[in-house]
VOTOR-762649 format. One record per residue (C-alpha): residue number from 1; residue in one letter; x, y, z. Coordinates in Angstrom, 3 decimals. Example, Ala and Ser with C-alpha at 12.3 -4.5 7.8 and 13.67 -1.06 7.14 Angstrom:
BEGIN
+------+------+----------+----------+----------+
! resi ! resn !       c1 !       c2 !       c3 !
+------+------+----------+----------+----------+
!    1 !    A !   12.300 !   -4.500 !    7.800 !
!    2 !    S !   13.670 !   -1.060 !    7.140 !
+------+------+----------+----------+----------+
***
This chain:
BEGIN
+------+------+----------+----------+----------+
! resi ! resn !       c1 !       c2 !       c3 !
+------+------+----------+----------+----------+
!    1 !    M !   90.064 !   86.820 !   81.692 !
!    2 !    I !   89.962 !   85.460 !   85.244 !
!    3 !    Y !   87.445 !   82.900 !   86.493 !
!    4 !    L !   86.479 !   83.256 !   90.151 !
!    5 !    G !   85.440 !   80.357 !   92.360 !
!    6 !    S !   83.680 !   80.862 !   95.671 !
!    7 !    Y !   81.523 !   79.385 !   98.416 !
!    8 !    G !   78.555 !   81.149 !   96.847 !
!    9 !    T !   76.234 !   80.041 !   94.059 !
!   10 !    Q !   78.192 !   80.667 !   90.862 !
!   11 !    I !   81.502 !   80.902 !   89.052 !
!   12 !    L !   82.063 !   84.463 !   87.894 !
!   13 !    S !   84.278 !   85.634 !   85.037 !
!   14 !    W !   86.084 !   88.976 !   85.259 !
!   15 !    P !   85.980 !   91.509 !   83.689 !
!   16 !    S !   83.044 !   90.207 !   81.621 !
!   17 !    R !   81.073 !   89.242 !   84.776 !
!   18 !    V !   79.453 !   86.262 !   83.066 !
!   19 !    G !   78.144 !   83.801 !   85.653 !
!   20 !    Y !   78.103 !   79.988 !   85.642 !
!   21 !    P !   75.552 !   78.690 !   88.196 !
!   22 !    C !   77.175 !   76.182 !   90.544 !
!   23 !    P !   76.837 !   75.494 !   94.296 !
!   24 !    S !   80.054 !   76.211 !   96.227 !
!   25 !    P !   82.494 !   76.082 !   93.270 !
!   26 !    S !   85.474 !   76.313 !   95.604 !
!   27 !    F !   88.194 !   75.369 !   93.106 !
!   28 !    L !   88.512 !   75.614 !   89.311 !
!   29 !    A !   90.634 !   74.280 !   86.469 !
!   30 !    L !   90.778 !   74.473 !   82.670 !
!   31 !    H !   91.258 !   71.777 !   80.054 !
!   32 !    P !   94.684 !   72.273 !   78.386 !
!   33 !    T !   93.275 !   72.406 !   74.829 !
!   34 !    Q !   89.469 !   72.287 !   74.869 !
!   35 !    P !   87.222 !   75.254 !   75.837 !
!   36 !    V !   86.099 !   73.526 !   79.031 !
!   37 !    L !   86.042 !   74.901 !   82.570 !
!   38 !    Y !   85.920 !   72.568 !   85.579 !
!   39 !    A !   84.697 !   73.173 !   89.116 !
!   40 !    V !   84.438 !   71.106 !   92.255 !
!   41 !    S !   81.255 !   71.707 !   94.229 !
!   42 !    E !   82.522 !   71.576 !   97.811 !
!   43 !    Q !   79.585 !   69.960 !   99.576 !
!   44 !    E !   79.086 !   66.791 !  101.599 !
!   45 !    G !   78.023 !   64.958 !   98.450 !
!   46 !    G !   80.299 !   66.918 !   96.175 !
!   47 !    A !   80.466 !   66.966 !   92.402 !
!   48 !    F !   82.933 !   67.522 !   89.572 !
!   49 !    I !   81.257 !   69.777 !   87.024 !
!   50 !    A !   82.302 !   70.681 !   83.483 !
!   51 !    F !   81.173 !   73.813 !   81.610 !
!   52 !    H !   81.738 !   74.853 !   78.026 !
!   53 !    L !   83.278 !   78.326 !   78.141 !
!   54 !    G !   80.676 !   80.952 !   77.373 !
!   55 !    E !   77.741 !   78.631 !   78.155 !
!   56 !    A !   76.116 !   79.013 !   81.566 !
!   57 !    E !   74.514 !   75.580 !   81.757 !
!   58 !    E !   76.703 !   72.725 !   82.956 !
!   59 !    A !   77.865 !   70.382 !   80.206 !
!   60 !    R !   78.261 !   67.339 !   82.449 !
!   61 !    A !   78.588 !   66.567 !   86.167 !
!   62 !    V !   79.674 !   63.493 !   88.119 !
!   63 !    K !   79.960 !   62.672 !   91.807 !
!   64 !    T !   83.517 !   62.665 !   93.136 !
!   65 !    G !   83.387 !   59.427 !   95.102 !
!   66 !    G !   84.064 !   61.286 !   98.337 !
!   67 !    S !   83.011 !   64.200 !  100.518 !
!   68 !    S !   83.777 !   67.939 !  100.322 !
!   69 !    P !   85.966 !   68.070 !   97.202 !
!   70 !    C !   88.239 !   71.097 !   97.566 !
!   71 !    H !   90.730 !   70.893 !   94.692 !
!   72 !    V !   90.921 !   69.766 !   91.077 !
!   73 !    A !   93.837 !   69.335 !   88.672 !
!   74 !    V !   93.921 !   68.302 !   85.010 !
!   75 !    H !   96.624 !   66.151 !   83.450 !
!   76 !    P !   98.639 !   68.116 !   80.841 !
!   77 !    G !   97.601 !   65.564 !   78.208 !
!   78 !    G !   93.945 !   66.395 !   78.841 !
!   79 !    A !   92.657 !   62.825 !   79.261 !
!   80 !    M !   92.243 !   62.852 !   83.033 !
!   81 !    A !   91.386 !   65.057 !   86.014 !
!   82 !    A !   92.061 !   64.485 !   89.703 !
!   83 !    V !   89.804 !   65.632 !   92.533 !
!   84 !    A !   90.911 !   65.882 !   96.185 !
!   85 !    N !   88.070 !   65.092 !   98.615 !
!   86 !    Y !   88.951 !   66.856 !  101.853 !
!   87 !    A !   86.452 !   65.453 !  104.346 !
!   88 !    D !   87.103 !   61.743 !  103.831 !
!   89 !    G !   90.661 !   62.024 !  102.545 !
!   90 !    S !   90.141 !   60.355 !   99.179 !
!   91 !    V !   91.233 !   61.237 !   95.663 !
!   92 !    A !   89.257 !   60.526 !   92.493 !
!   93 !    L !   90.693 !   60.144 !   89.003 !
!   94 !    V !   88.151 !   61.171 !   86.358 !
!   95 !    T !   88.537 !   60.075 !   82.733 !
!   96 !    L !   87.927 !   62.895 !   80.219 !
!   97 !    D !   86.742 !   62.214 !   76.682 !
!   98 !    A !   88.045 !   63.857 !   73.494 !
!   99 !    E !   85.851 !   66.913 !   74.140 !
!  100 !    G !   87.156 !   67.278 !   77.698 !
!  101 !    L !   83.990 !   66.029 !   79.405 !
!  102 !    P !   83.943 !   63.435 !   82.218 !
!  103 !    A !   83.260 !   59.918 !   80.960 !
!  104 !    G !   83.439 !   56.392 !   82.350 !
!  105 !    E !   83.944 !   55.098 !   85.875 !
!  106 !    L !   85.894 !   56.917 !   88.569 !
!  107 !    L !   89.091 !   55.519 !   90.023 !
!  108 !    V !   88.977 !   56.342 !   93.741 !
!  109 !    H !   91.750 !   55.824 !   96.268 !
!  110 !    R !   90.987 !   56.268 !   99.968 !
!  111 !    F !   93.961 !   57.192 !  102.108 !
!  112 !    S !   94.412 !   56.306 !  105.758 !
!  113 !    G !   96.422 !   57.758 !  108.614 !
!  114 !    S !   96.228 !   60.608 !  111.095 !
!  115 !    G !   98.404 !   63.135 !  112.905 !
!  116 !    P !   98.963 !   64.566 !  116.380 !
!  117 !    N !   96.596 !   67.525 !  115.958 !
!  118 !    R !   93.376 !   65.964 !  117.261 !
!  119 !    E !   91.112 !   68.703 !  115.922 !
!  120 !    R !   92.475 !   68.739 !  112.358 !
!  121 !    Q !   94.263 !   65.415 !  111.895 !
!  122 !    E !   91.840 !   62.789 !  113.194 !
!  123 !    G !   92.049 !   61.154 !  109.759 !
!  124 !    P !   93.272 !   61.806 !  106.221 !
!  125 !    H !   92.370 !   65.111 !  104.536 !
!  126 !    A !   93.314 !   65.366 !  100.864 !
!  127 !    H !   93.761 !   69.079 !  100.205 !
!  128 !    F !   95.606 !   69.463 !   96.892 !
!  129 !    A !   96.449 !   67.379 !   93.826 !
!  130 !    K !   99.033 !   67.955 !   91.115 !
!  131 !    F !  100.136 !   65.905 !   88.121 !
!  132 !    V !  103.923 !   65.680 !   87.925 !
!  133 !    G !  104.675 !   63.912 !   84.666 !
!  134 !    D !  102.624 !   60.730 !   84.715 !
!  135 !    Q !  102.371 !   60.633 !   88.476 !
!  136 !    L !   99.782 !   62.249 !   90.715 !
!  137 !    Y !  100.909 !   63.937 !   93.924 !
!  138 !    V !   98.189 !   64.314 !   96.572 !
!  139 !    V !   98.770 !   66.494 !   99.642 !
!  140 !    D !   97.266 !   64.962 !  102.792 !
!  141 !    L !   97.002 !   67.523 !  105.595 !
!  142 !    G !   95.629 !   64.864 !  107.945 !
!  143 !    S !   98.590 !   62.476 !  107.880 !
!  144 !    D !  101.431 !   64.928 !  107.107 !
!  145 !    R !  102.239 !   63.365 !  103.751 !
!  146 !    I !  102.298 !   63.954 !  100.039 !
!  147 !    H !  101.259 !   60.681 !   98.409 !
!  148 !    R !  102.534 !   59.670 !   94.968 !
!  149 !    L !  100.161 !   57.651 !   92.754 !
!  150 !    D !  100.258 !   56.349 !   89.224 !
!  151 !    L !   97.467 !   57.089 !   86.762 !
!  152 !    A !   95.623 !   53.928 !   87.801 !
!  153 !    A !   95.364 !   55.268 !   91.381 !
!  154 !    N !   97.998 !   52.869 !   92.750 !
!  155 !    V !  100.178 !   54.308 !   95.525 !
!  156 !    L !  103.867 !   54.489 !   94.599 !
!  157 !    G !  105.156 !   56.047 !   97.807 !
!  158 !    A !  104.902 !   59.114 !  100.005 !
!  159 !    I !  106.899 !   62.131 !  101.129 !
!  160 !    A !  106.679 !   62.561 !  104.899 !
!  161 !    F !  106.527 !   65.892 !  106.728 !
!  162 !    P !  107.094 !   66.682 !  110.417 !
!  163 !    P !  104.218 !   65.411 !  112.597 !
!  164 !    G !  101.561 !   68.071 !  113.043 !
!  165 !    S !  102.880 !   70.332 !  110.262 !
!  166 !    G !   99.782 !   69.860 !  108.081 !
!  167 !    P !  100.963 !   70.310 !  104.467 !
!  168 !    R !   98.333 !   72.085 !  102.343 !
!  169 !    H !   99.565 !   73.232 !   98.887 !
!  170 !    F !  102.878 !   72.966 !   97.033 !
!  171 !    A !  104.483 !   74.579 !   93.987 !
!  172 !    G !  107.457 !   73.917 !   91.743 !
!  173 !    G !  110.272 !   76.427 !   91.312 !
!  174 !    R !  113.487 !   75.746 !   89.434 !
!  175 !    P !  113.756 !   72.184 !   88.042 !
!  176 !    G !  113.734 !   69.756 !   90.964 !
!  177 !    H !  112.796 !   72.401 !   93.534 !
!  178 !    W !  109.532 !   72.142 !   95.493 !
!  179 !    F !  108.003 !   74.488 !   98.052 !
!  180 !    V !  105.231 !   73.571 !  100.477 !
!  181 !    T !  102.924 !   75.570 !  102.730 !
!  182 !    C !  102.227 !   73.789 !  105.999 !
!  183 !    E !   98.980 !   75.080 !  107.452 !
!  184 !    L !   99.176 !   73.717 !  110.980 !
!  185 !    D !  102.691 !   74.811 !  111.961 !
!  186 !    A !  102.542 !   78.003 !  109.824 !
!  187 !    T !  105.706 !   77.290 !  107.848 !
!  188 !    V !  106.927 !   77.265 !  104.263 !
!  189 !    R !  109.404 !   74.512 !  103.402 !
!  190 !    G !  111.844 !   74.087 !  100.523 !
!  191 !    Y !  112.899 !   70.713 !   99.072 !
!  192 !    R !  115.218 !   69.354 !   96.379 !
!  193 !    E !  114.082 !   66.328 !   94.429 !
!  194 !    E !  116.616 !   63.508 !   94.219 !
!  195 !    P !  117.081 !   61.172 !   91.209 !
!  196 !    D !  115.068 !   58.442 !   92.955 !
!  197 !    G !  112.104 !   60.812 !   93.406 !
!  198 !    S !  112.640 !   61.431 !   97.121 !
!  199 !    W !  112.744 !   64.971 !   98.483 !
!  200 !    T !  115.602 !   66.391 !  100.571 !
!  201 !    A !  114.735 !   69.238 !  102.942 !
!  202 !    A !  116.491 !   72.480 !  101.993 !
!  203 !    G !  115.130 !   74.777 !  104.688 !
!  204 !    V !  112.094 !   75.950 !  106.600 !
!  205 !    L !  110.875 !   79.422 !  107.599 !
!  206 !    K !  107.816 !   80.830 !  109.276 !
!  207 !    A !  105.377 !   81.845 !  106.559 !
!  208 !    S !  104.720 !   85.219 !  108.196 !
!  209 !    S !  106.711 !   87.513 !  110.448 !
!  210 !    S !  103.542 !   88.114 !  112.485 !
!  211 !    E !  103.498 !   86.788 !  116.050 !
!  212 !    G !   99.797 !   85.889 !  115.923 !
!  213 !    L !   98.046 !   82.767 !  114.656 !
!  214 !    N !   98.625 !   82.012 !  110.993 !
!  215 !    Y !   97.129 !   79.410 !  108.677 !
!  216 !    P !   99.089 !   79.624 !  105.401 !
!  217 !    S !   97.027 !   78.732 !  102.348 !
!  218 !    H !   98.187 !   78.976 !   98.739 !
!  219 !    I !  101.739 !   79.074 !   97.356 !
!  220 !    E !  103.077 !   79.971 !   93.898 !
!  221 !    C !  106.487 !   80.597 !   92.351 !
!  222 !    S !  107.570 !   83.238 !   89.877 !
!  223 !    S !  108.065 !   82.061 !   86.305 !
!  224 !    D !  111.860 !   81.798 !   86.754 !
!  225 !    G !  111.518 !   79.971 !   90.074 !
!  226 !    G !  113.496 !   82.595 !   91.949 !
!  227 !    L !  110.646 !   83.930 !   94.089 !
!  228 !    V !  108.068 !   82.122 !   96.214 !
!  229 !    Y !  104.765 !   83.748 !   97.200 !
!  230 !    V !  102.729 !   82.557 !  100.208 !
!  231 !    A !   99.298 !   83.691 !  101.444 !
!  232 !    N !   98.798 !   84.025 !  105.201 !
!  233 !    R !   95.356 !   83.751 !  106.808 !
!  234 !    G !   95.330 !   85.487 !  110.167 !
!  235 !    P !   98.082 !   88.015 !  109.440 !
!  236 !    N !   96.164 !   88.666 !  106.167 !
!  237 !    S !   99.278 !   89.087 !  104.096 !
!  238 !    I !  101.350 !   87.803 !  101.200 !
!  239 !    T !  104.968 !   86.956 !  102.026 !
!  240 !    V !  107.598 !   86.887 !   99.298 !
!  241 !    F !  110.673 !   84.667 !   99.648 !
!  242 !    A !  113.759 !   84.408 !   97.469 !
!  243 !    A !  114.732 !   80.843 !   96.537 !
!  244 !    D !  118.411 !   80.071 !   95.988 !
!  245 !    E !  120.041 !   77.426 !   93.775 !
!  246 !    Q !  119.663 !   74.809 !   96.528 !
!  247 !    A !  115.959 !   75.570 !   97.222 !
!  248 !    G !  116.860 !   77.487 !  100.365 !
!  249 !    L !  114.573 !   80.413 !  101.260 !
!  250 !    T !  115.195 !   84.007 !  102.370 !
!  251 !    R !  112.412 !   86.387 !  103.314 !
!  252 !    V !  112.134 !   89.368 !  100.934 !
!  253 !    G !  109.088 !   91.128 !  102.362 !
!  254 !    E !  105.463 !   90.889 !  103.444 !
!  255 !    V !  102.487 !   92.912 !  102.189 !
!  256 !    A !   98.968 !   93.310 !  103.617 !
!  257 !    V !   96.248 !   91.929 !  101.309 !
!  258 !    Q !   93.734 !   94.746 !  101.969 !
!  259 !    G !   91.184 !   92.217 !  103.154 !
!  260 !    A !   90.659 !   89.196 !  105.393 !
!  261 !    W !   91.516 !   85.496 !  105.042 !
!  262 !    P !   93.394 !   85.295 !  101.706 !
!  263 !    R !   92.405 !   81.785 !  100.646 !
!  264 !    H !   93.927 !   81.868 !   97.170 !
!  265 !    F !   95.866 !   84.106 !   94.790 !
!  266 !    A !   97.179 !   84.065 !   91.241 !
!  267 !    L !  100.156 !   85.610 !   89.458 !
!  268 !    Y !   99.077 !   86.792 !   86.019 !
!  269 !    G !  100.251 !   89.385 !   83.526 !
!  270 !    G !  102.552 !   91.256 !   85.895 !
!  271 !    Y !   99.948 !   91.384 !   88.671 !
!  272 !    L !   99.049 !   89.411 !   91.760 !
!  273 !    Y !   95.318 !   88.841 !   92.334 !
!  274 !    V !   94.114 !   87.883 !   95.828 !
!  275 !    A !   90.813 !   86.257 !   96.836 !
!  276 !    N !   89.993 !   87.409 !  100.378 !
!  277 !    Q !   87.384 !   84.938 !  101.599 !
!  278 !    D !   86.144 !   86.645 !  104.778 !
!  279 !    S !   86.088 !   90.229 !  103.475 !
!  280 !    N !   84.409 !   89.179 !  100.202 !
!  281 !    N !   86.770 !   91.084 !   97.936 !
!  282 !    I !   89.252 !   90.593 !   95.115 !
!  283 !    V !   92.348 !   92.797 !   95.230 !
!  284 !    R !   94.947 !   93.305 !   92.492 !
!  285 !    F !   98.581 !   94.257 !   93.146 !
!  286 !    R !  101.257 !   95.308 !   90.683 !
!  287 !    I !  104.429 !   93.192 !   90.787 !
!  288 !    G !  107.458 !   95.465 !   90.673 !
!  289 !    D !  111.063 !   94.752 !   89.772 !
!  290 !    S !  111.748 !   93.555 !   93.325 !
!  291 !    G !  108.949 !   91.009 !   93.076 !
!  292 !    L !  107.016 !   92.606 !   95.921 !
!  293 !    P !  103.302 !   93.353 !   95.382 !
!  294 !    S !  102.441 !   97.060 !   95.434 !
!  295 !    D !   99.740 !   99.583 !   94.469 !
!  296 !    P !   96.705 !   97.603 !   95.697 !
!  297 !    E !   93.494 !   98.061 !   93.728 !
!  298 !    Q !   90.069 !   96.835 !   94.845 !
!  299 !    L !   88.618 !   95.058 !   91.789 !
!  300 !    L !   85.243 !   93.704 !   92.886 !
!  301 !    N !   83.205 !   92.181 !   95.690 !
!  302 !    L !   82.215 !   88.513 !   95.664 !
!  303 !    D !   80.682 !   86.338 !   98.375 !
!  304 !    S !   83.355 !   84.104 !   99.954 !
!  305 !    P !   85.846 !   84.035 !   97.046 !
!  306 !    S !   88.053 !   80.941 !   97.148 !
!  307 !    C !   89.872 !   80.538 !   93.824 !
!  308 !    L !   91.295 !   82.644 !   90.986 !
!  309 !    L !   91.886 !   80.996 !   87.606 !
!  310 !    P !   93.572 !   83.129 !   84.904 !
!  311 !    C !   92.730 !   82.336 !   81.286 !
!  312 !    D !   94.495 !   83.804 !   78.259 !
!  313 !    D !   92.415 !   85.915 !   75.883 !
!  314 !    A !   92.400 !   83.379 !   73.052 !
!  315 !    R !   90.895 !   80.730 !   75.331 !
!  316 !    A !   88.457 !   83.111 !   76.985 !
!  317 !    V !   86.584 !   84.008 !   73.782 !
!  318 !    W !   85.785 !   80.401 !   72.911 !
+------+------+----------+----------+----------+
***
């Protein structure tokens, strides 16, 4: 089962095509043990919404303490979720009860800072959140940083990126290896984590071989950490990189996504699924032995798809 987020009016499951009414559910997440699906409603007064799987009506919703929430992550222990509010650059920590539903007061941290790109970096823009152990990493496109927080929303430090690079999403490869898409300078960057938690740059490459404008979006690694996949908006492609033992990158190939503006993708069950936001379509590719996507198949049309969330069969029937 795959749950599909969008800038439309519902979350859609595929292949069952069951809908969960929700305004602009731009990003989704699952509870690690409970049959609960989460969405952020990316609006000016955005919300964090929980659904019981298989039930269309929302189970509980709370405001996110900020504007235009665009990403949500759930702690592996299941007691907390984090929401990145893009417009005002804040992050909210949401307590989850034993059933996986939001409960209690939000912990909200508001970042500050800006960057040299006056159109996109006039202030902080939290774009992505990820729990790494018992720390929360928040990617701030507006100030060219990844902030590190504890679970009480206290800032522990930050990883700085080149001014104007605009980090967007990041993914982990082999242990201690991190890879980041930078939207504003159209690069993908590799890093090694040091014992003190700092990151050492291991290399940087253009995310696409295209000469035109590119705004890289999502990034994921293969299960063994040896390959890195990056979506390119503008060139409308997926680039595959090989990652070496030092987190250095080598370009393997680049494949057209059979659509426009690939906002998100997911690796699942030997396939790569792409959400093409501007062409309103979901495309599936087979992943061959080389790691390159091939044999594109048009799966379905969906207004402004923005997120793909795979769910194993056992969870999906709950």
